C-alpha positions in Angstrom: 159.8 93.8 90.7 155.8 94.1 91.6 154.3 91.5 93.6 151.5 89.2 92.3 148.0 88.9 94.2 146.1 86.1 93.3 142.4 86.8 93.1 140.2 83.4 94.2 137.1 84.6 94.1 135.8 82.5 90.9 136.8 79.4 92.6 134.0 80.2 95.0 131.8 81.5 92.0 132.0 77.5 90.3 131.0 76.1 93.9 127.9 78.6 94.2 126.7 77.7 90.8 125.8 74.5 92.1 125.5 75.6 95.7 127.8 72.4 96.8 131.5 72.3 98.9 133.7 72.4 96.1 135.7 73.7 94.6 136.8 75.5 97.8 138.7 78.4 97.8 140.5 78.0 101.0 142.5 75.0 99.2 142.6 77.1 95.8 144.4 79.6 98.3 147.2 77.3 99.0 148.1 75.9 96.0 148.3 79.7 94.8 150.8 79.9 97.4 152.5 76.8 96.4 152.9 78.7 92.7 154.1 81.6 94.4 151.8 84.2 94.8 152.6 87.0 97.2 149.3 87.7 98.5 145.7 86.4 98.3 143.2 88.7 97.2 139.0 87.7 98.0 136.0 90.3 97.5 133.1 89.8 100.1 130.5 91.2 98.2 127.0 92.3 99.9 125.3 89.9 97.8 127.8 87.2 98.8 127.4 85.8 95.1 131.1 84.0 95.2 133.1 84.4 98.4 131.4 83.5 102.0 131.3 84.6 105.2 133.3 81.1 106.0 135.4 81.6 103.2 136.5 84.9 104.5 136.7 83.8 108.0 139.3 80.5 107.2 141.5 82.4 104.4 142.3 85.3 106.8 143.2 82.7 109.5 145.0 80.3 107.5 147.0 81.9 104.5 150.4 82.4 105.0 150.9 85.3 102.6 149.3 88.9 103.4 145.6 88.8 102.5 143.4 91.7 100.7 140.1 91.9 101.7 137.9 94.0 98.9 134.7 95.4 100.0 132.3 98.1 99.8 132.3 100.7 102.2 128.8 99.6 104.1 128.6 99.5 107.8 128.2 95.7 107.6 131.4 95.2 105.3 133.5 97.6 107.5 132.7 95.6 110.5 133.3 92.6 109.2 136.8 93.6 107.9 137.1 95.3 111.3 136.6 91.9 112.9 138.7 89.8 110.3 141.8 92.1 110.4 142.6 91.1 107.6 146.5 92.6 106.1 144.6 94.5 103.8 141.3 96.3 102.8 140.8 97.8 99.5 137.9 99.6 99.1 135.8 99.1 96.2 132.4 100.2 94.5 129.2 97.4 94.2 126.5 97.6 92.0 124.1 94.4 92.4 123.6 94.3 88.7 127.0 94.2 87.3 129.3 91.0 86.6 132.3 92.1 87.9 133.6 96.1 89.2 133.3 97.8 86.7 134.8 100.9 87.8 136.6 102.8 90.4 135.6 104.2 93.5 133.9 107.5 93.4 135.9 109.5 96.1 135.0 113.0 95.1 131.3 112.2 95.2 131.8 110.6 98.8 135.1 112.3 100.7 133.5 112.4 104.3 132.2 108.5 103.9 135.5 107.3 102.3 137.5 109.3 105.1 135.8 108.0 107.6 136.0 104.2 106.6 139.6 104.6 106.0 140.1 105.8 109.5 137.9 103.0 110.9 139.8 100.4 109.0 143.0 102.0 110.1 142.1 102.1 113.6 141.6 98.7 113.9 144.9 98.2 112.7 144.6 97.3 109.0 146.5 98.8 105.9 143.7 100.6 103.8 144.0 100.4 99.7 141.3 102.2 97.3 140.5 100.8 94.1 140.4 103.9 92.1 140.2 104.7 88.0 143.2 106.5 86.9 141.6 110.1 86.8 143.9 112.7 88.6 140.9 114.6 90.3 140.0 110.9 92.0 143.2 110.3 92.7 143.9 113.7 94.2 140.7 113.1 96.8 141.9 109.3 97.9 145.8 110.6 98.4 143.6 113.2 100.8 141.7 110.3 102.6 145.0 109.5 104.2 144.8 105.6 102.7 148.0 104.1 102.3 147.8 102.5 99.0 145.8 103.2 95.9 145.0 100.3 93.5 144.5 101.6 90.0 142.1 99.9 87.9 143.4 98.6 84.6 140.1 97.8 82.6 140.3 100.6 80.0 143.9 99.5 79.4 143.0 95.8 79.3 139.7 97.0 77.1 142.3 99.0 74.7 144.8 96.1 74.7 142.5 93.6 73.2 141.6 95.9 70.2 145.6 96.5 69.6 145.3 100.2 70.7 146.8 100.4 74.6 149.5 102.7 74.1 147.7 106.0 75.1 145.9 103.7 78.5 149.3 102.6 79.4 150.1 106.7 79.4 147.7 107.0 81.6 148.3 104.4 84.1 151.8 105.6 84.1 151.0 109.3 84.5 148.4 108.0 87.2 151.0 105.8 88.7 153.4 108.8 89.2 150.7 111.0 91.1 149.8 108.4 93.6 153.6 107.8 94.4 154.4 111.2 94.2 151.6 111.9 96.9 153.7 109.3 99.2 151.0 106.1 98.5 151.8 102.7 97.8 150.9 101.8 93.8 149.0 98.6 93.1 147.1 97.8 89.8 144.6 95.7 88.3 141.1 94.2 86.7 141.0 92.8 83.7 145.2 91.9 83.4 145.9 88.7 81.7 149.0 86.9 80.3 149.2 88.9 77.3 148.7 92.2 78.6 150.4 92.4 82.0 154.0 93.0 81.4 153.5 96.9 80.3 151.8 97.4 83.8 153.8 95.5 86.0 156.9 97.6 84.5 155.3 100.5 85.7 157.8 102.4 87.8 157.4 101.9 91.5 154.6 99.2 90.9 154.3 97.1 94.2 151.5 94.7 93.4 149.2 93.6 90.6 145.7 92.0 91.7 145.1 89.4 89.1 141.5 86.6 89.1 140.0 85.7 86.2 142.9 84.9 83.8 144.8 83.0 86.1 141.4 81.0 87.1 140.9 80.3 83.4 144.2 78.8 82.7 144.3 76.9 86.0 141.3 75.0 84.6 143.8 73.8 82.2 147.1 73.5 83.7 146.3 73.3 87.4 146.5 76.4 89.7 150.0 76.1 90.8 151.4 76.3 87.7 149.2 79.1 86.5 150.0 81.3 89.2 154.0 80.3 88.2 153.3 81.4 84.8 152.0 84.6 85.6 154.6 85.2 88.0 157.3 84.9 85.4 155.8 87.4 83.4 155.4 90.0 86.4 159.1 89.4 87.0 159.8 90.3 83.3 160.4 86.6 82.5 158.8 84.4 79.6 156.4 82.3 80.9 
């Protein structure tokens, strides 16, 4: 059964909209754990638009389940990651003007830089994952970096599922997942996954973990964090919510 990593970034998004102290993503992480989250994911962006340095520090120190820190391959972010030492770091691309991460990391275009980042994090005792599009060439380059895991960007699948024609994108993800596991890496996935489209991705062979944020946060506003996480957990496990 795939694990569920809950991304709590958008709790901080709401807080930062008013520049106040609430809602607190650290509290949200604790409630997500009570709801059954297998891991907590947070993205410390260079522009600090949601998660702040204080949040990242407290989350790594207090969360009982594994923490997955998403960050760019910049010297500042890598230094922070090595100091915090979360359970895992997922290297992602960043553009200041994007609303959310719009695509996978370009490993082919910066093979040496990504490889150096992977080694630097691993030397600090951190498991490294790469956030990649399901492109065979990018996956091949990602496997060659020595990272332990690859998280497939499921945005194209999510978009297609909204229009009722996700079969082709699901096949692409399935083939990409096979390439990753055949290469000896851990298979993760995330981006745009919802209560409506998560089951087929969770059922991909050898899927280790799904990282889901926005859809869970949206439901949590209506039913509470614990219940929202429990509902998603049941779907990931192949049960009715």
